[in-house]
BALOKE-92612 format. One line per field, with one value per residue: residue in one letter; x negated, y, z of N, C-alpha, C in turn; residue number from 0. Coordinates in nm, 4 decimals. Atoms other than C-alpha are relative to their C-alpha. Example, Ala and Ser with C-alpha at 12.3 -4.5 7.8 and 13.67 -1.06 7.14 Angstrom:
<nodes>
residu	[A_S]
n.px	[-0.0890_0.0820]
n.py	[-0.1190_-0.1190]
n.pz	[0.0000_-0.0060]
ca.px	[-1.2300_-1.3670]
ca.py	[-0.4500_-0.1060]
ca.pz	[0.7800_0.7140]
c.px	[-0.0900_0.0770]
c.py	[0.1200_0.1090]
c.pz	[0.0000_0.0730]
num	[0_1]
</nodes>
This chain:
<nodes>
residu	[M_K_L_T_F_R_N_P_F_R_R_N_Q_W_I_I_L_L_A_L_I_F_A_G_A_V_L_G_R_L_A_V_R_G_V_L_N_I_L_V_G_G_T_M_F_G_G_N_F_L]
n.px	[0.0696_-0.0894_-0.0137_0.1125_-0.0177_-0.1171_0.0098_0.0564_-0.0857_-0.1056_0.0605_0.0220_-0.1292_-0.0379_0.0875_-0.0428_-0.1308_0.0200_0.0664_-0.1007_-0.0914_0.0732_0.0171_-0.1314_-0.0364_0.0820_-0.0414_-0.1353_0.0079_0.0558_-0.1021_-0.0987_0.0636_0.0113_-0.1322_-0.0374_0.0846_-0.0507_-0.1250_0.0259_0.0924_0.1296_0.1078_-0.0077_0.0922_0.0109_0.0884_-0.0364_0.0773_0.0224]
n.py	[-0.1214_-0.0761_0.0671_-0.0338_-0.1375_-0.0136_0.0809_-0.0703_-0.1125_0.0551_0.0400_-0.1235_-0.0464_0.0837_-0.0326_-0.1302_0.0182_0.0681_-0.0937_-0.0972_0.0674_0.0214_-0.1301_-0.0431_0.0780_-0.0438_-0.1348_0.0089_0.0507_-0.1062_-0.1033_0.0517_-0.0015_-0.1386_-0.0495_0.0672_-0.0504_-0.1330_0.0189_0.0618_-0.0876_0.0655_-0.0404_0.0785_0.1135_0.0749_-0.0568_-0.1302_-0.1054_-0.1140]
n.pz	[-0.0411_-0.0880_-0.1286_-0.0871_-0.0467_-0.0871_-0.1210_-0.1157_-0.0364_-0.0846_-0.1265_-0.0751_-0.0495_-0.1139_-0.1131_-0.0506_-0.0630_-0.1278_-0.0912_-0.0442_-0.0926_-0.1246_-0.0663_-0.0472_-0.1182_-0.1128_-0.0395_-0.0544_-0.1371_-0.0842_-0.0184_-0.0954_-0.1328_-0.0446_-0.0411_-0.1246_-0.1065_-0.0380_-0.0738_-0.1290_-0.0716_-0.0213_0.0898_0.1232_0.0105_-0.1235_-0.1006_-0.0572_0.0658_-0.0902]
ca.px	[-2.0143_-1.7064_-1.6912_-2.0407_-1.9406_-1.6022_-1.7075_-1.9434_-1.7002_-1.4211_-1.6579_-1.7520_-1.3852_-1.3233_-1.6262_-1.5110_-1.1553_-1.2725_-1.5002_-1.2112_-0.9813_-1.2494_-1.3205_-0.9492_-0.8981_-1.1881_-1.0825_-0.7206_-0.8124_-1.0250_-0.7391_-0.4945_-0.7424_-0.7958_-0.4247_-0.3662_-0.6628_-0.5262_-0.1874_-0.3308_-0.5979_-0.9010_-1.2360_-1.2860_-1.5859_-1.5425_-1.7851_-1.7511_-1.8527_-1.8359]
ca.py	[-0.6773_-0.5162_-0.7806_-0.6977_-0.3302_-0.3827_-0.6422_-0.4325_-0.1395_-0.3542_-0.4901_-0.1345_-0.0441_-0.3410_-0.2513_0.1110_0.0014_-0.2374_0.0308_0.2794_0.0257_-0.0558_0.3120_0.3853_0.1022_0.2180_0.5835_0.4890_0.2877_0.5743_0.8179_0.5936_0.5541_0.9297_1.0080_0.7457_0.8752_1.2295_1.1039_0.8935_1.1490_0.9227_0.9659_0.8335_0.6037_0.4891_0.7180_1.0209_1.3302_1.5683]
ca.pz	[-3.3821_-3.2297_-2.9560_-2.8281_-2.8023_-2.6371_-2.3809_-2.1620_-2.1753_-2.0341_-1.7704_-1.6690_-1.6395_-1.4079_-1.1922_-1.1647_-1.0846_-0.8125_-0.6651_-0.6556_-0.4889_-0.2308_-0.1579_-0.1325_0.1153_0.3328_0.3260_0.3867_0.6954_0.8262_0.7692_0.9566_1.2431_1.2540_1.2721_1.5398_1.7389_1.7277_1.8424_2.1251_2.2164_2.1863_2.0183_1.6666_1.7144_2.0715_2.2555_2.4788_2.2867_2.5825]
c.px	[0.0886_0.0098_-0.1149_0.0128_0.1131_-0.0179_-0.0643_0.0874_0.1136_-0.0552_-0.0268_0.1310_0.0440_-0.0831_0.0415_0.1333_-0.0140_-0.0670_0.0992_0.0976_-0.0678_-0.0165_0.1338_0.0441_-0.0777_0.0445_0.1407_0.0000_-0.0562_0.1027_0.1047_-0.0582_-0.0096_0.1318_0.0419_-0.0842_0.0444_0.1275_-0.0245_-0.0926_-0.1344_-0.1076_-0.0063_-0.0851_-0.0331_-0.0871_0.0569_-0.0875_-0.0318_-0.0994]
c.py	[0.0848_-0.0642_0.0363_0.1437_0.0101_-0.0720_0.0741_0.1173_-0.0470_-0.0400_0.1235_0.0529_-0.0816_0.0333_0.1333_-0.0138_-0.0678_0.0918_0.1033_-0.0625_-0.0194_0.1309_0.0509_-0.0757_0.0468_0.1376_0.0000_-0.0507_0.1061_0.1086_-0.0461_0.0007_0.1414_0.0551_-0.0649_0.0493_0.1381_-0.0148_-0.0550_0.0869_-0.0629_0.0592_-0.0983_-0.1255_-0.0596_0.0604_0.1276_0.1070_0.1154_-0.0373]
c.pz	[0.0911_0.1384_0.0942_0.0508_0.1013_0.1337_0.1183_0.0439_0.0898_0.1357_0.0856_0.0557_0.1214_0.1225_0.0610_0.0722_0.1364_0.1017_0.0523_0.0996_0.1349_0.0770_0.0535_0.1238_0.1223_0.0480_0.0576_0.1425_0.0927_0.0258_0.1007_0.1407_0.0529_0.0495_0.1312_0.1174_0.0448_0.0819_0.1407_0.0844_0.0271_-0.0895_-0.1161_0.0053_0.1360_0.1087_0.0584_-0.0636_0.0939_0.1086]
num	[0_1_2_3_4_5_6_7_8_9_10_11_12_13_14_15_16_17_18_19_20_21_22_23_24_25_26_27_28_29_30_31_32_33_34_35_36_37_38_39_40_41_42_43_44_45_46_47_48_49]
</nodes>
């Protein structure tokens, strides 16, 4: 009875951990691109905004 309770909880923890790692990787790449774009003087998504 304890195994059926503990198993989905562990699975939820893994799903949350993987989602956080994925979100952190995406946001980290965007932050690096943003800093490099400010340094180089370009636009973030490749278009002319003006």
